[in-house]
ZABA-433139 format. One record per atom (N, C-alpha, C, O): residue in one letter; x, z, y. Coordinates in steps of 0.05 Angstrom, whole numbers, plus 5000, padded with zeros to 4 digits. Atoms other than C-alpha are relative to their C-alpha. Example, Ala and Ser with C-alpha at 12.3 -4.5 7.8 and 13.67 -1.06 7.14 Angstrom:
2
A501850004976;A524651564910;A501850005024;A503950135024;S498449994976;S527351434979;S498550145022;S499550185044;
END
This chain:
355
X500250255015;X702893893450;X502050014977;X504450074982;X498149975022;X705893873380;X501949774999;X501549565011;X497950205001;X712193493365;X499149744986;X500149534993;X500950245014;X708593023318;X498549815019;X498949575017;X501450174980;X703992773374;X502049875019;X501749635025;X498050114982;X709892693421;X501549774987;X501949564999;X498550205015;X713792313368;X498349754997;X499349525000;X501750235005;X707791863353;X499749845025;X499749595024;X500350154975;X706891683426;X502649865008;X502549635017;X497450134994;X714291543435;X500449754982;X501449554991;X499750225019;X714291103373;X498249775008;X499149545007;X501850224992;X708190713397;X501149865025;X500949625027;X498950124976;X711490613465;X502449824993;X502849615005;X497750165008;X717790363431;X499149734988;X500349534993;X501050255012;X713789863390;X499049815021;X499549575020;X501050174978;X710389613453;X502349875016;X502149645023;X497750104985;X717089543489;X501449774984;X502049564995;X498750205016;X720189163431;X498349754999;X499449525000;X501850235001;X714088713427;X500349835025;X500449595024;X499950144975;X714688543501;X502649835002;X502649635017;X497550154999;X721888313490;X499749724987;X500849534996;X500350255015;X719587783440;X497849825009;X497649595001;X502450154992;X713287553475;X500649875027;X501550005046;X499450154976;X713887023528;X497850045021;X495750165016;X501849974978;X710286983594;X497449834996;X495549875011;X502350165005;X705386473566;X497850154985;X495650044982;X502049845014;X701687023528;X499849914971;X497749954958;X500050085028;X703586753459;X502750064987;X504750095001;X497549965015;X708786863405;X499549904972;X497349864963;X500350105027;X710186613336;X499650224980;X497650224966;X500449775018;X711087273298;X501950225008;X504150175018;X498349774997;X713887963304;X500750134973;X502450304971;X499549885027;X713688113229;X502749904990;X503549684994;X497450065011;X720288133194;X500050014970;X499550224958;X499950005029;X720787913121;X502150204989;X501850314968;X498049815009;X727088343117;X498950284998;X500050444982;X501349735002;X722588953128;X497750004980;X496450204977;X502250015019;X717688723075;X497349975013;X495350065002;X502550044985;X712488543127;X499749705005;X501449585018;X500550294998;X709487843124;X497349965014;X495350065004;X502650034986;X704187613173;X498949724997;X496949655010;X501250265007;X703086903146;X500349964970;X502250064958;X499650065029;X701986643075;X502549854995;X503849884974;X497650155003;X707786173085;X502450184998;X504250144981;X497749815001;X712586743099;X499850174975;X501950234962;X500349825023;X709687173043;X500749864974;X501449994954;X499350145025;X711086622992;X502850054992;X503550004969;X497249935007;X718386842995;X500150234981;X502150274967;X500149775018;X716287462957;X498349924976;X496049864978;X501450105024;X714487272886;X497650164992;X495850074978;X502349835007;X709687862880;X497449905014;X495249965005;X502350094985;X705087522931;X498249824984;X495849834986;X501650195017;X702986982881;X498750144977;X496850034965;X501249865022;X701387512829;X497750185009;X495750204996;X502149824990;X697388002871;X497549845006;X497649605010;X502550144995;X690087832882;X497850084981;X497950284968;X502449945016;X683487792845;X499949814976;X500649574978;X500250155025;X682187552774;X497250064988;X496250284991;X502649965012;X675687452736;X499949884972;X501449694965;X500850115026;X672987332666;X497150084997;X496150245013;X502849925004;X665887382640;X499750304998;X500950434980;X500649725000;X663388082656;X502450185006;X502450414998;X497649844994;X670188312681;X501349905025;X501549665030;X498450064976;X673988342746;X502550165001;X502650394991;X497549864998;X681088532761;X501349965027;X501449735037;X498550014975;X684688692826;X502950094995;X503350314983;X497249945004;X692288682826;X501250055028;X501249875045;X499049924973;X695589042885;X503050024999;X504150184983;X497149994999;X702888912901;X501050255013;X500150325035;X498949744990;X706789562911;X502949985007;X504250185014;X497250044993;X713689262922;X501850014976;X501350154956;X497950005021;X719789112879;X498949944972;X499850054952;X501050095025;X715688772825;X498050194986;X497450144963;X501949815012;X710889352813;X497249955012;X496949875035;X502850054992;X703289312816;X498250224991;X498650354971;X502349855009;X697189742815;X497949814990;X497549595001;X501950185013;X691789442771;X497350154997;X497350374986;X502749885001;X684289592776;X498249814985;X497949584993;X501950155016;X679289342724;X497250095005;X496650335004;X502849944994;X671889302740;X498249874978;X498349644973;X501950105020;X666489242687;X497749845014;X496649945033;X502250164989;X661388692702;X501049795019;X499749585022;X499050194980;X665588332754;X501350155023;X501550395023;X498749884977;X668988452820;X498050135019;X495650085017;X501849874980;X666088892876;X498549785016;X499849605027;X501650204986;X660388502907;X499449754984;X498149574994;X500450245016;X660488002850;X499750084970;X501049974953;X500749935027;X657688352789;X500850274990;X499850364970;X499149735009;X661189022785;X497650184996;X495950205013;X502349845007;X656389502750;X500250295011;X498550465004;X499649744986;X658990102791;X501050224981;X501250454990;X498749795016;X661890472731;X502850045010;X504049855021;X497349954990;X668490802748;X502049794990;X502249744966;X498050205009;X673990272747;X502350124985;X502950354988;X497649925015;X679890312700;X502549935016;X502949705024;X497750044983;X686390402737;X502650024983;X502950204967;X497550015014;X693290222711;X502249925020;X501649875043;X497850114985;X700090032737;X501949864981;X501849904957;X498250145017;X705589582713;X501549795016;X501449785040;X498550224986;X709988982728;X498749734994;X496449734984;X501150275003;X708888232726;X499249944971;X497249814966;X500650055028;X709088222650;X497550144991;X496050044975;X502549855006;X703588752647;X497649835010;X495649814996;X502250174989;X699188312692;X499649754982;X497449694975;X500250235017;X700787702650;X498750064973;X497149904964;X501249925025;X698988062586;X497050045002;X495549964985;X502949954996;X692288282614;X498549735005;X496349694995;X501250264994;X690787582640;X499549854974;X497449734969;X500250155026;X692187282571;X498150134981;X496450004969;X501649875020;X688787812529;X497150025008;X495350024990;X502849984991;X682487862572;X498949735009;X496549725017;X501050264992;X681887122588;X499449985030;X497449855038;X500449994971;X682487232663;X501249765014;X503149645005;X499050214983;X683386712717;X500250105029;X498450255038;X499749914972;X685986832788;X498149845018;X497949595015;X501850134981;X680986672843;X500650095028;X502050295032;X499749924971;X680886692919;X497249985012;X496249765018;X502750004988;X674186912947;X500149955030;X502150015043;X500350034971;X671786733017;X497450135008;X495450114994;X502449894989;X666887103059;X497949785006;X498749575016;X502050204994;X660186733065;X499649965029;X498449765037;X500350044971;X660486833140;X502649905013;X502849895038;X497550104989;X667586573148;X499549735014;X498349555003;X500350244985;X667786053202;X497249975013;X496549755022;X502750014989;X660686223226;X500149905029;X501849995045;X500150124973;X658885823288;X498450185019;X496450295011;X501549854981;X656686173351;X497249895004;X496949645005;X502750094994;X649286143364;X499849925030;X501749965045;X500350104973;X646485843428;X500350225021;X501150165044;X499949784980;X646086523462;X502550174998;X502750385010;X497649855004;X652986763440;X501949975023;X502149765036;X497750004982;X658786943486;X502449974982;X503050154966;X497650055017;X665086653454;X502350155013;X503450065033;X497849834989;X670387193466;X502749884994;X504649915010;X497450125006;X675986823431;X499649784980;X498449814958;X500150235018;X676486133401;X502749884995;X502949654986;X497350095006;X683986073395;X501449885024;X503849835023;X498850124977;X685185783464;X501050205020;X500150435021;X498949834979;X689186063522;X497850055021;X497750275033;X502149974980;X683085953566;X498150234992;X497350395009;X501849785009;X678686423524;X501550275002;X500350475007;X498449764998;X684386933523;X499950115029;X499550345034;X499849924972;X684986943599;X497250075012;X497050245029;X502649964990;X677486923611;X498750264990;X497350405005;X501549785012;X675287473564;X501650254992;X500550444983;X498449785009;X681187933550;X501850105022;X502849945039;X498549884978;X684888413595;X502949905002;X504049804982;X497250094995;X691688253625;X501950134980;X501650374973;X498249915020;X697288323575;X499249934972;X500849974953;X500850085026;X693288063517;X501649764991;X502449605007;X498350215011;X697087593471;X498749864977;X496949964963;X500850155023;X695887053421;X502549874988;X504549835002;X497850145013;X700386713370;X500149715008;X498249615020;X499850284994;X702886003378;X497949834986;X497149624996;X502050155014;X697785783327;X497250105006;X495350044991;X502649944990;X691986093365;X498650234988;X496150234985;X501249765010;X690786773335;X500350235019;X502450265032;X499949774981;X689187393376;X501550234987;X501150304964;X498349785009;X694287953369;X498750275006;X497550315028;X501249734997;X691988673359;X501150145025;X503250075036;X499249864976;X692389153418;X498949885025;X500449845044;X501250144977;X687488833466;X497250105004;X495950194985;X502749914993;X680988993502;X498649785015;X499849655032;X501550214987;X675588523524;X499350085029;X499050315036;X500949964973;X673888443597;X497050055001;X496050225015;X503049975002;X666488363580;X499350274988;X500750374970;X501049755010;X662588993567;X497149964991;X495649805002;X502550055013;X656389063525;X498550274994;X499750484992;X501749785010;X650589523505;X499349934970;X501049974953;X500750085027;X646789283443;X501049714995;X501049555013;X499150275005;X649588673408;X500349954970;X500250144953;X499150095026;X651188283345;X502749875003;X503049695019;X497250104997;X658588153335;X500949864974;X500349964952;X498650135023;X662187663290;X503049995007;X503749915029;X497150004996;X669687743283;X501449964973;X500650074953;X498450055024;X674887493233;X502750125003;X503950105025;X497449864998;X681187873217;X501749944975;X500649884953;X498150045023;X687387803172;X502150225001;X503550255021;X498049805002;X691688383150;X502649894988;X502449694973;X497550105011;X699088273134;X500550084972;X499150254961;X499149925027;X702488303066;X502350195004;X504550115012;X498049784998;X706288963065;X500250154974;X499350384973;X500149885027;X707589122992;X501350284999;X500650444981;X498649745002;X712289713006;X498650215017;X499450455016;X501449814983;X707590043057;X497850144984;X496950044963;X502149845014;X702490573037;X498050105021;X498650155044;X502149874984;X695990853064;X499549885027;X499149635029;X500750094973;X694890803139;X502249845013;X501949745035;X497850174990;X701490433148;X499949724990;X501849574993;X500250265014;X698989823111;X497749845013;X495449875006;X502050184988;X695389303155;X497950155016;X495550095014;X501949834985;X692289813202;X499449895028;X501249825043;X501050064973;X688089633263;X497250125001;X496650304986;X502749904999;X680889753282;X498449855021;X499549775042;X501950124981;X674889453318;X498450235012;X496850354999;X501449784986;X672389953370;X497749885015;X498149735034;X502450094986;X665289813391;X499650165025;X499550415025;X500149884974;X664589953465;X502550165006;X502550335024;X497649834997;X671590243459;X499550284992;X500950465001;X500849735007;X668190843427;X499850064970;X500650274961;X500749955028;X666290763354;X501549794983;X501149554986;X498250185015;X671290473304;X498949924972;X498250094956;X500150105027;X669990033244;X502949934992;X504249765005;X497250025007;X676690083209;X500849734989;X499449604974;X498650235011;X681289503194;X502550114986;X504150244998;X497749905016;X686289653138;X500349834975;X498349734965;X499650125026;X689389323078;X499450214979;X501150354969;X500949805020;X685289753031;X499149864974;X497449964959;X500650155025;X684889222976;X500650174976;X502950264972;X499749865025;X683789562909;X499850315002;X500050444982;X500249714997;X682890262939;X497150094995;X495449934988;X502649895007;X676790722931;X497949935020;X495549915013;X502050064980;X673390552997;X499250255015;X497050365011;X500549754984;X673891143046;X499449935029;X499749695037;X500750064973;X671891213118;X502449925017;X502049815039;X497650094985;X679091083140;X501149754988;X503549684992;X499250255012;X679290433100;X498149785010;X496149845023;X501750224991;X676289743113;X497150044992;X496550124969;X502849955004;X668789783119;X499050275008;X496650325009;X500849734992;X668890513139;X499550035030;X500849895046;X500249914972;X666390803204;X501850245002;X501250454991;X497749825002;X672591203218;X499150295005;X497850355026;X500649725001;X671691953204;X497050064998;X496350304997;X502949965000;X664191853200;X498849954972;X497350124961;X501350075025;X662291503135;X501649804984;X502649614995;X498850195018;X665191153075;X498349754998;X495949775001;X501750245005;X662990433062;X498650044973;X499550184955;X501549995025;X657790353007;X501649864977;X501249924954;X498550165020;X662589872972;X502649925013;X502749845037;X497450104989;X669989692981;X500149704996;X500749604975;X500050295001;X669388952998;X502549885012;X502549645019;X497550104988;X676488883024;X501249794981;X501649844957;X498750215015;X679788233002;X503150055001;X504050225016;X497149975000;X687288162988;X501249955027;X500149805043;X498750054974;X692188173047;X500649715004;X501049564985;X499650274991;X693187523085;X497749814992;X497949574994;X502550155003;X686087303066;X498450055025;X498150275034;X501749974977;X681587173125;X497450144991;X496250074972;X502349835006;X675987693125;X498150015024;X498949945047;X502050004978;X669687793167;X498750275003;X498150414983;X501849794994;X665988343201;X497649885015;X498049725034;X502450074985;X658788213223;X498550265005;X497650394986;X500949734993;X656088813260;X497649985019;X497849865040;X502249964982;X649288973290;X500350275012;X500150484998;X499449744987;X650789513341;X497950075020;X497049905036;X502049894981;X645789943379;X501350235014;X502150425002;X498649794984;X648590363435;X498450265000;X496050264995;X501449744997;X646991103444;X498249985025;X498749845044;X501949994978;X641091243490;X500350275015;X500850485003;X499849764983;X641191733548;X497650015019;X496649805027;X502249994981;X635691993594;X501149995028;X503549965033;X499350034972;X635691983670;X502050225009;X503450185028;X498149784993;X639592643672;X502749974985;X504450144989;X497550045014;X645092363628;X500250144973;X502450154961;X499949875026;X643092743565;X499549804978;X497749634980;X500350195022;X643892363500;X497450054985;X496950284977;X502549975014;X637192233467;X500049884972;X498449944955;X499750115027;X639491823407;X502949904997;X504149815016;X497250085006;X646091663374;X500349704998;X498349554994;X499350285006;X649490993369;X499449954971;X499450134955;X500750075027;X647690623306;X501149724994;X501249555011;X499050275007;X650590033268;X499449934971;X499450114953;X500050115026;X649589593208;X502549824998;X502949655015;X497550145002;X656189313183;X500149844974;X499549944953;X499550175023;X657588733137;X503049944999;X504149845018;X497250085004;X664588653109;X500049784979;X499149824956;X499950235018;X665687973078;X497349944989;X497049874965;X502750085007;X658187853077;X498450214987;X495950174984;X501449795014;X656288493041;X499450245019;X501250325034;X500749774984;X652589063076;X501550244989;X501050324966;X498649765009;X657189663072;X499250255016;X499950475009;X501149784984;X653890083127;X497349905010;X497249705024;X502650094992;X646390023138;X498650205018;X498050425010;X501349844980;X643290303201;X501150295001;X499650485001;X498649745000;X648390863203;X500250115028;X501149985046;X499849874974;X647991353261;X502950115003;X504050234985;X497349914994;X654691503294;X499850225021;X499250165044;X500749784983;X654192193325;X501850045024;X501150185043;X498049954979;X660392173369;X502149775000;X502249624981;X497950205000;X666291743389;X501950074977;X502150304969;X498249955023;X671391653334;X502950035010;X503550005034;X497349934993;X678791833333;X501449785015;X501249545009;X498450184983;X683291513386;X498449805016;X499549605026;X501650184983;X677491183422;X500950025029;X501250255039;X499149994973;X679690993492;X497850075020;X498550155043;X502249954982;X672791093523;X498450244992;X498050294968;X501849785005;X668391703529;X497249894996;X496549675004;X502750085005;X661191673506;X498350035026;X498550235040;X501749994976;X656291503562;X497949784998;X497949634978;X502150215000;X650391053580;X501149735009;X499749535008;X498850254989;X655190533609;X500749814977;X501449904955;X499150195020;X656589893570;X503050034996;X504450145012;X497249985007;X663389833537;X501149754988;X499649574980;X498750255010;X668489313514;X500550014970;X499950214956;X498950025028;X670989083446;X503050065002;X504449925017;X497249925000;X677689423434;X501149964972;X500150074953;X498750065026;X682289173378;X502650165000;X504550105014;X497849805000;X687089743362;X502749894990;X502849734972;X497350065009;X694589663356;X501150254986;X501450464999;X498949775015;X697290113301;X502849934989;X503850064971;X497350075007;X703989773296;X500349794977;X502549724970;X499950205021;X702089263242;X499049735010;X497249735027;X500850264989;X701388513254;X497349904988;X497349724971;X502650085007;X693888443244;X499149785020;X499649805044;X500850224983;X690887793271;X497049965000;X495750034980;X502850044997;X683987603296;X499449725009;X501149595022;X500950264991;X680086963308;X497049984999;X495650164989;X502950065000;X673086673318;X498350255007;X496850344990;X501449764991;X670387253358;X497849925019;X498349815040;X502250054982;X663487183388;X497950224997;X497750364976;X501749774998;X658087663408;X497449915013;X497449755032;X502750064989;X650587623423;X498850265011;X497950424995;X501449774989;X647888143471;X497150004992;X495849794991;X502849995008;X641088393449;X498950275010;X500350445020;X501449764992;X635988933464;X498650124975;X496650014967;X501149895025;X634689373403;X497150105004;X495550084985;X502749914995;X628489673435;X498049774999;X495849794988;X501750235000;X625588983446;X499749884972;X497649804964;X500150095028;X627388783375;X498050164984;X496550054968;X501849825015;X623589383348;X497149955006;X495450004990;X502850054992;X617389173386;X499049724992;X496649664995;X500850275005;X617388453363;X497949994977;X498050164960;X501950025022;X611588223319;X501349914975;X503249754975;X499050085026;X612988143245;X498549744992;X496149744990;X501150265007;X611887413227;X500549944970;X502849894963;X499650025029;X610687343152;X501649754992;X503349764974;X498650255007;X613086613149;X502950025005;X504649934989;X497249974994;X619586793183;X501350194981;X503650144971;X498949805018;X620687403139;X500549874973;X502549924960;X499750135026;X619586983076;X502349805001;X503849784982;X497850204997;X624286443103;X502750154999;X504650064986;X497449865000;X629786953117;X500750114973;X503050094964;X499449895026;X629087283049;X500949784981;X502749834965;X499250225017;X629486613014;X502849905006;X504449854988;X497350094992;X635686413053;X502150204991;X504250124982;X498149805008;X638987073039;X500649994970;X502950024961;X499650025028;X637787002965;X501649764991;X502949764971;X498550245007;X640686302965;X502950025007;X504549845000;X497249974993;X647186562994;X500849885026;X503149885033;X499450124974;X646586213061;X500750225019;X499150415022;X499249784983;X650386643112;X498250015025;X498249835041;X501749964977;X645386913163;X500650285012;X501650454998;X499749744988;X645587483212;X497750184992;X495850104978;X502149815004;X641288103207;X497349885009;X497349755030;X502650144994;X633887883207;X499150055028;X498349865042;X500949954973;X632188233272;X501749855021;X500749735040;X498250144981;X638387953307;X499549704999;X499549575020;X500450295002;X637087253280;X497549925014;X497549715028;X502550064986;X629987273305;X500450005030;X499549835045;X499549974971;X632287513374;X501549765010;X500949655031;X498350224990;X637586963379;X498649745000;X499249575017;X501050265004;X633286393357;X497049965007;X496149735010;X502850034996;X625986543371;X499050125027;X496950045037;X500949884975;X625486973434;X501149855024;X503449755022;X499050154976;X625986653503;X502350155013;X503450065034;
END
């Protein structure tokens, strides 16, 4: 075993030990993030850093700008022709710059830009009648649906590093997450966590605001596929994953006959459509098998928070056999075009129309 792996495991154990010192027996805590370390896990705490108010998204007619805080008054700046990703960007290569607050101010003034705060269209989505509510902010939901040792903050947010008691095969998942503001951190050390479906296949959680959109960034299926679009919002903005997951199929002898598959929406935009996942992803706690698996929220040492987690078990084979109803399909298409947040058409039909 190489020294790097040993060191990584020791470091993770140390973080876990330190966390346990600050967490009470009630299963909640206020915060472990330290502003002195440049790590802020609430907007209120981040307001102490003047760069927090400057970083974010800006728009003007046919133009979008993302400003990424890099610490000590420095920023990366990305300009998008047509508008922001998911809101008009024409997919031409963005223009990348860097500078300080005065650089940002000059661009805002010269380009007629205004700062905005986008919200996912599925933010705050209510559980459907057939949903299992895994976490609603209460201690009762924590104890009922998450394994021993799971923690929540005093204001009712689920802390990373936890595994659901419930196990699932095919399902539709809604989950909301918030990455911390870590302007001095870089790459995988910046708001890193992950949602592991069945404890096997990871959709990455990372503060990848303003980055290119790789498989190890938000919206990516880790090590498998880049997202079609980087829809990551700025740190400390609540974001959403809505995932239609289909488990791998195995025959009676235990031989895999089809890969797992998922459609992933990040902040309401499809970033992975019916993507086959050929194997478990890096650091998955569970091996691939025909058995159902839990939802695992990875702890990577950063204070990522989760809320409003609910899941609807479904049967993808049954969905595929359902009759196509023209009136329903037209209704769904019209609602989607109007911007009303809905689940995947097949999942929505299953949840609301099948007995």
